[in-house]
PDB file of N, CA, C and O in Angstrom:
ATOM      1  N   UNK A   1      26.296   0.033  -7.453  1.00  0.00           N
ATOM      2  CA  UNK A   1      25.590  -0.532  -6.322  1.00  0.00           C
ATOM      3  C   UNK A   1      26.242  -0.015  -5.039  1.00  0.00           C
ATOM      4  O   UNK A   1      27.468   0.002  -4.924  1.00  0.00           O
ATOM      5  N   UNK A   2      25.418   0.408  -4.074  1.00  0.00           N
ATOM      6  CA  UNK A   2      25.929   0.895  -2.809  1.00  0.00           C
ATOM      7  C   UNK A   2      26.576  -0.247  -2.036  1.00  0.00           C
ATOM      8  O   UNK A   2      26.012  -1.336  -1.928  1.00  0.00           O
ATOM      9  N   UNK A   3      27.753   0.010  -1.505  1.00  0.00           N
ATOM     10  CA  UNK A   3      28.455  -0.993  -0.695  1.00  0.00           C
ATOM     11  C   UNK A   3      27.989  -0.826   0.745  1.00  0.00           C
ATOM     12  O   UNK A   3      27.853   0.297   1.230  1.00  0.00           O
ATOM     13  N   UNK A   4      27.748  -1.925   1.420  1.00  0.00           N
ATOM     14  CA  UNK A   4      27.329  -1.906   2.817  1.00  0.00           C
ATOM     15  C   UNK A   4      28.458  -2.453   3.683  1.00  0.00           C
ATOM     16  O   UNK A   4      29.026  -3.503   3.385  1.00  0.00           O
ATOM     17  N   UNK A   5      28.773  -1.745   4.741  1.00  0.00           N
ATOM     18  CA  UNK A   5      29.862  -2.096   5.641  1.00  0.00           C
ATOM     19  C   UNK A   5      29.341  -2.180   7.075  1.00  0.00           C
ATOM     20  O   UNK A   5      28.425  -1.450   7.453  1.00  0.00           O
ATOM     21  N   UNK A   6      29.920  -3.061   7.858  1.00  0.00           N
ATOM     22  CA  UNK A   6      29.740  -3.019   9.302  1.00  0.00           C
ATOM     23  C   UNK A   6      30.756  -2.012   9.830  1.00  0.00           C
ATOM     24  O   UNK A   6      31.797  -1.800   9.207  1.00  0.00           O
ATOM     25  N   UNK A   7      30.473  -1.406  10.943  1.00  0.00           N
ATOM     26  CA  UNK A   7      31.321  -0.316  11.424  1.00  0.00           C
ATOM     27  C   UNK A   7      32.776  -0.749  11.633  1.00  0.00           C
ATOM     28  O   UNK A   7      33.693   0.012  11.324  1.00  0.00           O
ATOM     29  N   UNK A   8      32.994  -1.949  12.147  1.00  0.00           N
ATOM     30  CA  UNK A   8      34.366  -2.418  12.370  1.00  0.00           C
ATOM     31  C   UNK A   8      35.109  -2.562  11.044  1.00  0.00           C
ATOM     32  O   UNK A   8      36.281  -2.197  10.943  1.00  0.00           O
ATOM     33  N   UNK A   9      34.430  -3.091  10.034  1.00  0.00           N
ATOM     34  CA  UNK A   9      35.030  -3.257   8.708  1.00  0.00           C
ATOM     35  C   UNK A   9      35.309  -1.884   8.085  1.00  0.00           C
ATOM     36  O   UNK A   9      36.343  -1.685   7.448  1.00  0.00           O
ATOM     37  N   UNK A  10      34.381  -0.945   8.272  1.00  0.00           N
ATOM     38  CA  UNK A  10      34.567   0.402   7.729  1.00  0.00           C
ATOM     39  C   UNK A  10      35.780   1.077   8.365  1.00  0.00           C
ATOM     40  O   UNK A  10      36.546   1.752   7.677  1.00  0.00           O
ATOM     41  N   UNK A  11      35.954   0.900   9.660  1.00  0.00           N
ATOM     42  CA  UNK A  11      37.114   1.479  10.337  1.00  0.00           C
ATOM     43  C   UNK A  11      38.415   0.892   9.787  1.00  0.00           C
ATOM     44  O   UNK A  11      39.378   1.617   9.536  1.00  0.00           O
ATOM     45  N   UNK A  12      38.429  -0.412   9.606  1.00  0.00           N
ATOM     46  CA  UNK A  12      39.637  -1.085   9.135  1.00  0.00           C
ATOM     47  C   UNK A  12      39.949  -0.758   7.675  1.00  0.00           C
ATOM     48  O   UNK A  12      41.112  -0.760   7.271  1.00  0.00           O
ATOM     49  N   UNK A  13      38.921  -0.480   6.891  1.00  0.00           N
ATOM     50  CA  UNK A  13      39.083  -0.242   5.449  1.00  0.00           C
ATOM     51  C   UNK A  13      38.710   1.195   5.066  1.00  0.00           C
ATOM     52  O   UNK A  13      38.214   1.436   3.965  1.00  0.00           O
ATOM     53  N   UNK A  14      38.948   2.141   5.969  1.00  0.00           N
ATOM     54  CA  UNK A  14      38.501   3.520   5.751  1.00  0.00           C
ATOM     55  C   UNK A  14      39.005   4.105   4.441  1.00  0.00           C
ATOM     56  O   UNK A  14      38.243   4.765   3.734  1.00  0.00           O
ATOM     57  N   UNK A  15      40.252   3.884   4.105  1.00  0.00           N
ATOM     58  CA  UNK A  15      40.805   4.441   2.863  1.00  0.00           C
ATOM     59  C   UNK A  15      40.030   3.926   1.650  1.00  0.00           C
ATOM     60  O   UNK A  15      39.746   4.700   0.737  1.00  0.00           O
ATOM     61  N   UNK A  16      39.682   2.635   1.619  1.00  0.00           N
ATOM     62  CA  UNK A  16      38.922   2.064   0.511  1.00  0.00           C
ATOM     63  C   UNK A  16      37.510   2.622   0.480  1.00  0.00           C
ATOM     64  O   UNK A  16      36.979   2.935  -0.586  1.00  0.00           O
ATOM     65  N   UNK A  17      36.908   2.746   1.652  1.00  0.00           N
ATOM     66  CA  UNK A  17      35.553   3.291   1.751  1.00  0.00           C
ATOM     67  C   UNK A  17      35.518   4.713   1.193  1.00  0.00           C
ATOM     68  O   UNK A  17      34.634   5.055   0.407  1.00  0.00           O
ATOM     69  N   UNK A  18      36.480   5.537   1.601  1.00  0.00           N
ATOM     70  CA  UNK A  18      36.539   6.930   1.131  1.00  0.00           C
ATOM     71  C   UNK A  18      36.796   6.978  -0.369  1.00  0.00           C
ATOM     72  O   UNK A  18      36.171   7.774  -1.069  1.00  0.00           O
ATOM     73  N   UNK A  19      37.702   6.146  -0.879  1.00  0.00           N
ATOM     74  CA  UNK A  19      37.991   6.121  -2.318  1.00  0.00           C
ATOM     75  C   UNK A  19      36.735   5.799  -3.113  1.00  0.00           C
ATOM     76  O   UNK A  19      36.455   6.439  -4.126  1.00  0.00           O
ATOM     77  N   UNK A  20      35.978   4.804  -2.652  1.00  0.00           N
ATOM     78  CA  UNK A  20      34.742   4.422  -3.353  1.00  0.00           C
ATOM     79  C   UNK A  20      33.717   5.556  -3.310  1.00  0.00           C
ATOM     80  O   UNK A  20      33.065   5.843  -4.314  1.00  0.00           O
ATOM     81  N   UNK A  21      33.576   6.196  -2.155  1.00  0.00           N
ATOM     82  CA  UNK A  21      32.627   7.309  -2.040  1.00  0.00           C
ATOM     83  C   UNK A  21      33.028   8.450  -2.968  1.00  0.00           C
ATOM     84  O   UNK A  21      32.176   9.038  -3.633  1.00  0.00           O
ATOM     85  N   UNK A  22      34.308   8.763  -3.014  1.00  0.00           N
ATOM     86  CA  UNK A  22      34.789   9.832  -3.899  1.00  0.00           C
ATOM     87  C   UNK A  22      34.596   9.490  -5.364  1.00  0.00           C
ATOM     88  O   UNK A  22      34.489  10.384  -6.204  1.00  0.00           O
ATOM     89  N   UNK A  23      34.551   8.201  -5.679  1.00  0.00           N
ATOM     90  CA  UNK A  23      34.328   7.761  -7.058  1.00  0.00           C
ATOM     91  C   UNK A  23      32.847   7.759  -7.429  1.00  0.00           C
ATOM     92  O   UNK A  23      32.477   7.363  -8.535  1.00  0.00           O
ATOM     93  N   UNK A  24      32.004   8.204  -6.498  1.00  0.00           N
ATOM     94  CA  UNK A  24      30.579   8.299  -6.805  1.00  0.00           C
ATOM     95  C   UNK A  24      29.756   7.111  -6.353  1.00  0.00           C
ATOM     96  O   UNK A  24      28.593   6.986  -6.737  1.00  0.00           O
ATOM     97  N   UNK A  25      30.331   6.240  -5.547  1.00  0.00           N
ATOM     98  CA  UNK A  25      29.607   5.074  -5.040  1.00  0.00           C
ATOM     99  C   UNK A  25      29.243   5.309  -3.575  1.00  0.00           C
ATOM    100  O   UNK A  25      30.115   5.215  -2.711  1.00  0.00           O
ATOM    101  N   UNK A  26      27.978   5.613  -3.271  1.00  0.00           N
ATOM    102  CA  UNK A  26      27.592   5.798  -1.867  1.00  0.00           C
ATOM    103  C   UNK A  26      27.933   4.549  -1.046  1.00  0.00           C
ATOM    104  O   UNK A  26      27.743   3.422  -1.504  1.00  0.00           O
ATOM    105  N   UNK A  27      28.436   4.763   0.165  1.00  0.00           N
ATOM    106  CA  UNK A  27      28.839   3.677   1.050  1.00  0.00           C
ATOM    107  C   UNK A  27      27.940   3.688   2.286  1.00  0.00           C
ATOM    108  O   UNK A  27      27.828   4.709   2.964  1.00  0.00           O
ATOM    109  N   UNK A  28      27.313   2.575   2.574  1.00  0.00           N
ATOM    110  CA  UNK A  28      26.400   2.461   3.713  1.00  0.00           C
ATOM    111  C   UNK A  28      27.151   1.783   4.852  1.00  0.00           C
ATOM    112  O   UNK A  28      27.706   0.696   4.690  1.00  0.00           O
ATOM    113  N   UNK A  29      27.159   2.447   6.012  1.00  0.00           N
ATOM    114  CA  UNK A  29      27.819   1.895   7.188  1.00  0.00           C
ATOM    115  C   UNK A  29      26.752   1.685   8.260  1.00  0.00           C
ATOM    116  O   UNK A  29      26.040   2.613   8.644  1.00  0.00           O
ATOM    117  N   UNK A  30      26.660   0.441   8.731  1.00  0.00           N
ATOM    118  CA  UNK A  30      25.663   0.111   9.740  1.00  0.00           C
ATOM    119  C   UNK A  30      26.300  -0.280  11.052  1.00  0.00           C
ATOM    120  O   UNK A  30      27.306  -0.989  11.088  1.00  0.00           O
ATOM    121  N   UNK A  31      25.700   0.193  12.132  1.00  0.00           N
ATOM    122  CA  UNK A  31      26.179  -0.159  13.461  1.00  0.00           C
ATOM    123  C   UNK A  31      25.385  -1.315  14.033  1.00  0.00           C
ATOM    124  O   UNK A  31      24.434  -1.794  13.415  1.00  0.00           O
ATOM    125  N   UNK A  32      25.778  -1.761  15.209  1.00  0.00           N
ATOM    126  CA  UNK A  32      25.107  -2.883  15.849  1.00  0.00           C
ATOM    127  C   UNK A  32      23.681  -2.530  16.270  1.00  0.00           C
ATOM    128  O   UNK A  32      22.849  -3.419  16.450  1.00  0.00           O
ATOM    129  N   UNK A  33      23.397  -1.234  16.428  1.00  0.00           N
ATOM    130  CA  UNK A  33      22.060  -0.816  16.844  1.00  0.00           C
ATOM    131  C   UNK A  33      21.074  -0.771  15.678  1.00  0.00           C
ATOM    132  O   UNK A  33      19.908  -0.426  15.872  1.00  0.00           O
ATOM    133  N   UNK A  34      21.523  -1.114  14.477  1.00  0.00           N
ATOM    134  CA  UNK A  34      20.649  -1.118  13.307  1.00  0.00           C
ATOM    135  C   UNK A  34      20.588   0.216  12.578  1.00  0.00           C
ATOM    136  O   UNK A  34      20.020   0.294  11.489  1.00  0.00           O
ATOM    137  N   UNK A  35      21.159   1.263  13.155  1.00  0.00           N
ATOM    138  CA  UNK A  35      21.186   2.568  12.502  1.00  0.00           C
ATOM    139  C   UNK A  35      22.227   2.543  11.394  1.00  0.00           C
ATOM    140  O   UNK A  35      23.278   1.916  11.534  1.00  0.00           O
ATOM    141  N   UNK A  36      21.936   3.220  10.304  1.00  0.00           N
ATOM    142  CA  UNK A  36      22.866   3.274   9.181  1.00  0.00           C
ATOM    143  C   UNK A  36      23.170   4.724   8.826  1.00  0.00           C
ATOM    144  O   UNK A  36      22.359   5.620   9.061  1.00  0.00           O
ATOM    145  N   UNK A  37      24.339   4.935   8.264  1.00  0.00           N
ATOM    146  CA  UNK A  37      24.707   6.225   7.692  1.00  0.00           C
ATOM    147  C   UNK A  37      25.182   5.968   6.271  1.00  0.00           C
ATOM    148  O   UNK A  37      25.629   4.869   5.943  1.00  0.00           O
ATOM    149  N   UNK A  38      25.082   6.978   5.444  1.00  0.00           N
ATOM    150  CA  UNK A  38      25.555   6.869   4.064  1.00  0.00           C
ATOM    151  C   UNK A  38      26.680   7.876   3.882  1.00  0.00           C
ATOM    152  O   UNK A  38      26.532   9.058   4.195  1.00  0.00           O
ATOM    153  N   UNK A  39      27.792   7.397   3.379  1.00  0.00           N
ATOM    154  CA  UNK A  39      28.946   8.248   3.115  1.00  0.00           C
ATOM    155  C   UNK A  39      29.015   8.474   1.614  1.00  0.00           C
ATOM    156  O   UNK A  39      29.086   7.528   0.829  1.00  0.00           O
ATOM    157  N   UNK A  40      28.992   9.752   1.230  1.00  0.00           N
ATOM    158  CA  UNK A  40      29.036  10.127  -0.186  1.00  0.00           C
ATOM    159  C   UNK A  40      30.103  11.206  -0.366  1.00  0.00           C
ATOM    160  O   UNK A  40      30.540  11.836   0.597  1.00  0.00           O
ATOM    161  N   UNK A  41      30.509  11.401  -1.612  1.00  0.00           N
ATOM    162  CA  UNK A  41      31.446  12.471  -1.928  1.00  0.00           C
ATOM    163  C   UNK A  41      30.796  13.817  -1.614  1.00  0.00           C
ATOM    164  O   UNK A  41      29.581  13.970  -1.747  1.00  0.00           O
ATOM    165  N   UNK A  42      31.599  14.782  -1.202  1.00  0.00           N
ATOM    166  CA  UNK A  42      31.062  16.105  -0.874  1.00  0.00           C
ATOM    167  C   UNK A  42      30.292  16.709  -2.053  1.00  0.00           C
ATOM    168  O   UNK A  42      29.267  17.362  -1.853  1.00  0.00           O
ATOM    169  N   UNK A  43      30.777  16.496  -3.271  1.00  0.00           N
ATOM    170  CA  UNK A  43      30.081  17.060  -4.446  1.00  0.00           C
ATOM    171  C   UNK A  43      28.667  16.494  -4.558  1.00  0.00           C
ATOM    172  O   UNK A  43      27.742  17.228  -4.907  1.00  0.00           O
ATOM    173  N   UNK A  44      28.480  15.203  -4.268  1.00  0.00           N
ATOM    174  CA  UNK A  44      27.148  14.607  -4.304  1.00  0.00           C
ATOM    175  C   UNK A  44      26.280  15.173  -3.191  1.00  0.00           C
ATOM    176  O   UNK A  44      25.098  15.450  -3.400  1.00  0.00           O
ATOM    177  N   UNK A  45      26.857  15.345  -2.015  1.00  0.00           N
ATOM    178  CA  UNK A  45      26.132  15.926  -0.881  1.00  0.00           C
ATOM    179  C   UNK A  45      25.666  17.340  -1.203  1.00  0.00           C
ATOM    180  O   UNK A  45      24.498  17.672  -1.000  1.00  0.00           O
ATOM    181  N   UNK A  46      26.580  18.177  -1.708  1.00  0.00           N
ATOM    182  CA  UNK A  46      26.232  19.566  -2.037  1.00  0.00           C
ATOM    183  C   UNK A  46      25.187  19.625  -3.139  1.00  0.00           C
ATOM    184  O   UNK A  46      24.284  20.460  -3.091  1.00  0.00           O
ATOM    185  N   UNK A  47      25.298  18.751  -4.130  1.00  0.00           N
ATOM    186  CA  UNK A  47      24.323  18.705  -5.213  1.00  0.00           C
ATOM    187  C   UNK A  47      22.937  18.366  -4.671  1.00  0.00           C
ATOM    188  O   UNK A  47      21.941  18.967  -5.074  1.00  0.00           O
ATOM    189  N   UNK A  48      22.882  17.408  -3.763  1.00  0.00           N
ATOM    190  CA  UNK A  48      21.610  17.035  -3.147  1.00  0.00           C
ATOM    191  C   UNK A  48      21.026  18.159  -2.314  1.00  0.00           C
ATOM    192  O   UNK A  48      19.817  18.386  -2.336  1.00  0.00           O
ATOM    193  N   UNK A  49      21.879  18.868  -1.577  1.00  0.00           N
ATOM    194  CA  UNK A  49      21.407  19.999  -0.765  1.00  0.00           C
ATOM    195  C   UNK A  49      20.822  21.086  -1.651  1.00  0.00           C
ATOM    196  O   UNK A  49      19.773  21.647  -1.333  1.00  0.00           O
ATOM    197  N   UNK A  50      21.490  21.391  -2.765  1.00  0.00           N
ATOM    198  CA  UNK A  50      20.979  22.434  -3.675  1.00  0.00           C
ATOM    199  C   UNK A  50      19.646  22.014  -4.276  1.00  0.00           C
ATOM    200  O   UNK A  50      18.740  22.836  -4.410  1.00  0.00           O
ATOM    201  N   UNK A  51      19.517  20.738  -4.639  1.00  0.00           N
ATOM    202  CA  UNK A  51      18.263  20.257  -5.221  1.00  0.00           C
ATOM    203  C   UNK A  51      17.128  20.374  -4.206  1.00  0.00           C
ATOM    204  O   UNK A  51      16.018  20.772  -4.562  1.00  0.00           O
ATOM    205  N   UNK A  52      17.393  20.035  -2.965  1.00  0.00           N
ATOM    206  CA  UNK A  52      16.363  20.152  -1.931  1.00  0.00           C
ATOM    207  C   UNK A  52      15.969  21.601  -1.692  1.00  0.00           C
ATOM    208  O   UNK A  52      14.794  21.909  -1.498  1.00  0.00           O
ATOM    209  N   UNK A  53      16.953  22.483  -1.708  1.00  0.00           N
ATOM    210  CA  UNK A  53      16.681  23.899  -1.461  1.00  0.00           C
ATOM    211  C   UNK A  53      15.826  24.500  -2.573  1.00  0.00           C
ATOM    212  O   UNK A  53      15.070  25.440  -2.329  1.00  0.00           O
ATOM    213  N   UNK A  54      15.935  23.967  -3.793  1.00  0.00           N
ATOM    214  CA  UNK A  54      15.150  24.492  -4.921  1.00  0.00           C
ATOM    215  C   UNK A  54      13.728  23.947  -4.944  1.00  0.00           C
ATOM    216  O   UNK A  54      12.882  24.482  -5.661  1.00  0.00           O
ATOM    217  N   UNK A  55      13.443  22.895  -4.175  1.00  0.00           N
ATOM    218  CA  UNK A  55      12.119  22.290  -4.183  1.00  0.00           C
ATOM    219  C   UNK A  55      11.266  22.960  -3.113  1.00  0.00           C
ATOM    220  O   UNK A  55      11.507  22.749  -1.924  1.00  0.00           O
ATOM    221  N   UNK A  56      10.263  23.774  -3.504  1.00  0.00           N
ATOM    222  CA  UNK A  56       9.486  24.510  -2.504  1.00  0.00           C
ATOM    223  C   UNK A  56       8.708  23.597  -1.555  1.00  0.00           C
ATOM    224  O   UNK A  56       8.455  23.982  -0.414  1.00  0.00           O
ATOM    225  N   UNK A  57       8.327  22.409  -1.995  1.00  0.00           N
ATOM    226  CA  UNK A  57       7.611  21.511  -1.099  1.00  0.00           C
ATOM    227  C   UNK A  57       8.522  20.990  -0.004  1.00  0.00           C
ATOM    228  O   UNK A  57       8.112  20.903   1.154  1.00  0.00           O
ATOM    229  N   UNK A  58       9.759  20.641  -0.356  1.00  0.00           N
ATOM    230  CA  UNK A  58      10.700  20.122   0.622  1.00  0.00           C
ATOM    231  C   UNK A  58      11.344  21.235   1.439  1.00  0.00           C
ATOM    232  O   UNK A  58      11.782  21.006   2.567  1.00  0.00           O
ATOM    233  N   UNK A  59      11.402  22.422   0.883  1.00  0.00           N
ATOM    234  CA  UNK A  59      12.005  23.547   1.586  1.00  0.00           C
ATOM    235  C   UNK A  59      11.010  24.249   2.495  1.00  0.00           C
ATOM    236  O   UNK A  59      11.375  25.218   3.160  1.00  0.00           O
ATOM    237  N   UNK A  60       9.787  23.801   2.545  1.00  0.00           N
ATOM    238  CA  UNK A  60       8.798  24.407   3.420  1.00  0.00           C
ATOM    239  C   UNK A  60       7.821  25.309   2.695  1.00  0.00           C
ATOM    240  O   UNK A  60       6.845  25.769   3.289  1.00  0.00           O
ATOM    241  N   UNK A  61       8.063  25.566   1.437  1.00  0.00           N
ATOM    242  CA  UNK A  61       7.143  26.387   0.666  1.00  0.00           C
ATOM    243  C   UNK A  61       7.257  27.858   1.011  1.00  0.00           C
ATOM    244  O   UNK A  61       7.979  28.232   1.934  1.00  0.00           O
ATOM    245  N   UNK A  62       6.554  28.682   0.280  1.00  0.00           N
ATOM    246  CA  UNK A  62       6.668  30.126   0.469  1.00  0.00           C
ATOM    247  C   UNK A  62       6.065  30.607   1.781  1.00  0.00           C
ATOM    248  O   UNK A  62       6.327  31.738   2.191  1.00  0.00           O
ATOM    249  N   UNK A  63       5.268  29.786   2.452  1.00  0.00           N
ATOM    250  CA  UNK A  63       4.599  30.230   3.662  1.00  0.00           C
ATOM    251  C   UNK A  63       5.164  29.553   4.905  1.00  0.00           C
ATOM    252  O   UNK A  63       4.480  29.495   5.927  1.00  0.00           O
ATOM    253  N   UNK A  64       6.377  29.045   4.848  1.00  0.00           N
ATOM    254  CA  UNK A  64       6.945  28.260   5.946  1.00  0.00           C
ATOM    255  C   UNK A  64       7.160  29.055   7.225  1.00  0.00           C
ATOM    256  O   UNK A  64       7.291  28.461   8.295  1.00  0.00           O
ATOM    257  N   UNK A  65       7.201  30.364   7.144  1.00  0.00           N
ATOM    258  CA  UNK A  65       7.494  31.161   8.324  1.00  0.00           C
ATOM    259  C   UNK A  65       6.369  31.127   9.360  1.00  0.00           C
ATOM    260  O   UNK A  65       6.608  31.410  10.534  1.00  0.00           O
ATOM    261  N   UNK A  66       5.158  30.787   8.946  1.00  0.00           N
ATOM    262  CA  UNK A  66       4.022  30.821   9.871  1.00  0.00           C
ATOM    263  C   UNK A  66       3.330  29.467   9.864  1.00  0.00           C
ATOM    264  O   UNK A  66       2.821  29.033   8.831  1.00  0.00           O
ATOM    265  N   UNK A  67       3.308  28.798  11.013  1.00  0.00           N
ATOM    266  CA  UNK A  67       2.693  27.472  11.109  1.00  0.00           C
ATOM    267  C   UNK A  67       1.198  27.487  10.855  1.00  0.00           C
ATOM    268  O   UNK A  67       0.610  26.443  10.576  1.00  0.00           O
ATOM    269  N   UNK A  68       0.574  28.649  10.946  1.00  0.00           N
ATOM    270  CA  UNK A  68      -0.881  28.729  10.812  1.00  0.00           C
ATOM    271  C   UNK A  68      -1.322  29.099   9.408  1.00  0.00           C
ATOM    272  O   UNK A  68      -2.516  29.278   9.165  1.00  0.00           O
ATOM    273  N   UNK A  69      -0.392  29.217   8.487  1.00  0.00           N
ATOM    274  CA  UNK A  69      -0.732  29.635   7.135  1.00  0.00           C
ATOM    275  C   UNK A  69      -1.705  28.688   6.447  1.00  0.00           C
ATOM    276  O   UNK A  69      -2.626  29.144   5.770  1.00  0.00           O
ATOM    277  N   UNK A  70      -1.523  27.377   6.606  1.00  0.00           N
ATOM    278  CA  UNK A  70      -2.407  26.422   5.943  1.00  0.00           C
ATOM    279  C   UNK A  70      -3.828  26.584   6.448  1.00  0.00           C
ATOM    280  O   UNK A  70      -4.768  26.634   5.655  1.00  0.00           O
ATOM    281  N   UNK A  71      -3.993  26.665   7.773  1.00  0.00           N
ATOM    282  CA  UNK A  71      -5.326  26.851   8.331  1.00  0.00           C
ATOM    283  C   UNK A  71      -5.935  28.168   7.870  1.00  0.00           C
ATOM    284  O   UNK A  71      -7.127  28.234   7.569  1.00  0.00           O
ATOM    285  N   UNK A  72      -5.115  29.216   7.815  1.00  0.00           N
ATOM    286  CA  UNK A  72      -5.604  30.517   7.347  1.00  0.00           C
ATOM    287  C   UNK A  72      -6.034  30.442   5.886  1.00  0.00           C
ATOM    288  O   UNK A  72      -7.068  31.000   5.519  1.00  0.00           O
ATOM    289  N   UNK A  73      -5.257  29.763   5.053  1.00  0.00           N
ATOM    290  CA  UNK A  73      -5.591  29.648   3.631  1.00  0.00           C
ATOM    291  C   UNK A  73      -6.886  28.867   3.445  1.00  0.00           C
ATOM    292  O   UNK A  73      -7.720  29.235   2.618  1.00  0.00           O
ATOM    293  N   UNK A  74      -7.058  27.793   4.209  1.00  0.00           N
ATOM    294  CA  UNK A  74      -8.290  27.006   4.122  1.00  0.00           C
ATOM    295  C   UNK A  74      -9.479  27.849   4.552  1.00  0.00           C
ATOM    296  O   UNK A  74     -10.525  27.823   3.903  1.00  0.00           O
ATOM    297  N   UNK A  75      -9.328  28.597   5.639  1.00  0.00           N
ATOM    298  CA  UNK A  75     -10.416  29.460   6.116  1.00  0.00           C
ATOM    299  C   UNK A  75     -10.778  30.514   5.071  1.00  0.00           C
ATOM    300  O   UNK A  75     -11.957  30.789   4.845  1.00  0.00           O
ATOM    301  N   UNK A  76      -9.763  31.104   4.433  1.00  0.00           N
ATOM    302  CA  UNK A  76     -10.022  32.111   3.394  1.00  0.00           C
ATOM    303  C   UNK A  76     -10.802  31.510   2.227  1.00  0.00           C
ATOM    304  O   UNK A  76     -11.735  32.126   1.713  1.00  0.00           O
ATOM    305  N   UNK A  77     -10.413  30.299   1.812  1.00  0.00           N
ATOM    306  CA  UNK A  77     -11.118  29.649   0.709  1.00  0.00           C
ATOM    307  C   UNK A  77     -12.563  29.335   1.088  1.00  0.00           C
ATOM    308  O   UNK A  77     -13.477  29.536   0.288  1.00  0.00           O
ATOM    309  N   UNK A  78     -12.763  28.846   2.301  1.00  0.00           N
ATOM    310  CA  UNK A  78     -14.131  28.550   2.744  1.00  0.00           C
ATOM    311  C   UNK A  78     -14.986  29.812   2.776  1.00  0.00           C
ATOM    312  O   UNK A  78     -16.149  29.793   2.375  1.00  0.00           O
ATOM    313  N   UNK A  79     -14.400  30.911   3.257  1.00  0.00           N
ATOM    314  CA  UNK A  79     -15.132  32.183   3.289  1.00  0.00           C
ATOM    315  C   UNK A  79     -15.488  32.635   1.877  1.00  0.00           C
ATOM    316  O   UNK A  79     -16.523  33.266   1.661  1.00  0.00           O
ATOM    317  N   UNK A  80     -14.624  32.307   0.920  1.00  0.00           N
ATOM    318  CA  UNK A  80     -14.872  32.678  -0.473  1.00  0.00           C
ATOM    319  C   UNK A  80     -15.807  31.687  -1.157  1.00  0.00           C
ATOM    320  O   UNK A  80     -16.167  31.873  -2.319  1.00  0.00           O
ATOM    321  N   UNK A  81     -16.205  30.629  -0.436  1.00  0.00           N
ATOM    322  CA  UNK A  81     -17.126  29.660  -1.004  1.00  0.00           C
ATOM    323  C   UNK A  81     -16.466  28.589  -1.834  1.00  0.00           C
ATOM    324  O   UNK A  81     -17.104  27.997  -2.705  1.00  0.00           O
ATOM    325  N   UNK A  82     -15.197  28.329  -1.581  1.00  0.00           N
ATOM    326  CA  UNK A  82     -14.460  27.336  -2.357  1.00  0.00           C
ATOM    327  C   UNK A  82     -14.016  26.208  -1.422  1.00  0.00           C
ATOM    328  O   UNK A  82     -13.489  26.459  -0.339  1.00  0.00           O
ATOM    329  N   UNK A  83     -14.239  24.948  -1.860  1.00  0.00           N
ATOM    330  CA  UNK A  83     -13.792  23.790  -1.125  1.00  0.00           C
ATOM    331  C   UNK A  83     -12.805  22.985  -1.948  1.00  0.00           C
ATOM    332  O   UNK A  83     -12.376  23.429  -3.013  1.00  0.00           O
ATOM    333  N   UNK A  84     -12.442  21.813  -1.467  1.00  0.00           N
ATOM    334  CA  UNK A  84     -11.480  20.970  -2.173  1.00  0.00           C
ATOM    335  C   UNK A  84     -11.965  20.561  -3.558  1.00  0.00           C
ATOM    336  O   UNK A  84     -11.167  20.431  -4.485  1.00  0.00           O
ATOM    337  N   UNK A  85     -13.260  20.360  -3.697  1.00  0.00           N
ATOM    338  CA  UNK A  85     -13.813  19.887  -4.953  1.00  0.00           C
ATOM    339  C   UNK A  85     -14.443  21.005  -5.781  1.00  0.00           C
ATOM    340  O   UNK A  85     -15.174  20.743  -6.736  1.00  0.00           O
ATOM    341  N   UNK A  86     -14.154  22.250  -5.408  1.00  0.00           N
ATOM    342  CA  UNK A  86     -14.707  23.358  -6.164  1.00  0.00           C
ATOM    343  C   UNK A  86     -15.625  24.205  -5.305  1.00  0.00           C
ATOM    344  O   UNK A  86     -15.486  24.222  -4.082  1.00  0.00           O
ATOM    345  N   UNK A  87     -16.566  24.911  -5.930  1.00  0.00           N
ATOM    346  CA  UNK A  87     -17.456  25.798  -5.171  1.00  0.00           C
ATOM    347  C   UNK A  87     -18.266  25.018  -4.132  1.00  0.00           C
ATOM    348  O   UNK A  87     -18.749  23.917  -4.396  1.00  0.00           O
ATOM    349  N   UNK A  88     -18.401  25.609  -2.960  1.00  0.00           N
ATOM    350  CA  UNK A  88     -19.213  25.003  -1.895  1.00  0.00           C
ATOM    351  C   UNK A  88     -20.683  25.247  -2.193  1.00  0.00           C
ATOM    352  O   UNK A  88     -21.040  26.293  -2.735  1.00  0.00           O
ATOM    353  N   UNK A  89     -21.546  24.287  -1.841  1.00  0.00           N
ATOM    354  CA  UNK A  89     -22.977  24.503  -2.043  1.00  0.00           C
ATOM    355  C   UNK A  89     -23.469  25.627  -1.124  1.00  0.00           C
ATOM    356  O   UNK A  89     -23.020  25.763   0.014  1.00  0.00           O
ATOM    357  N   UNK A  90     -24.373  26.401  -1.632  1.00  0.00           N
ATOM    358  CA  UNK A  90     -24.904  27.540  -0.834  1.00  0.00           C
ATOM    359  C   UNK A  90     -26.290  27.263  -0.387  1.00  0.00           C
ATOM    360  O   UNK A  90     -26.898  28.094   0.288  1.00  0.00           O
TER     361      UNK A  90
END
């Protein structure tokens, strides 16, 4: 279970917080503004980064370099007579 800390408690117990994170227990630290951060072991962070990089949907897909690719692909399909539900009526 993720441990939740207030920032003052996290500062006072930093060694314990780090030990728990290194043991594989994500630690949630919340500030007075309601924003939270999660502290995890570097190995967990790197593993998550690699998983995201391998997912083409989360990585932007093969056409991420051009913002207009989706519109271009839709236009090409329409020109070819194909819509979301299959062939367009003629």
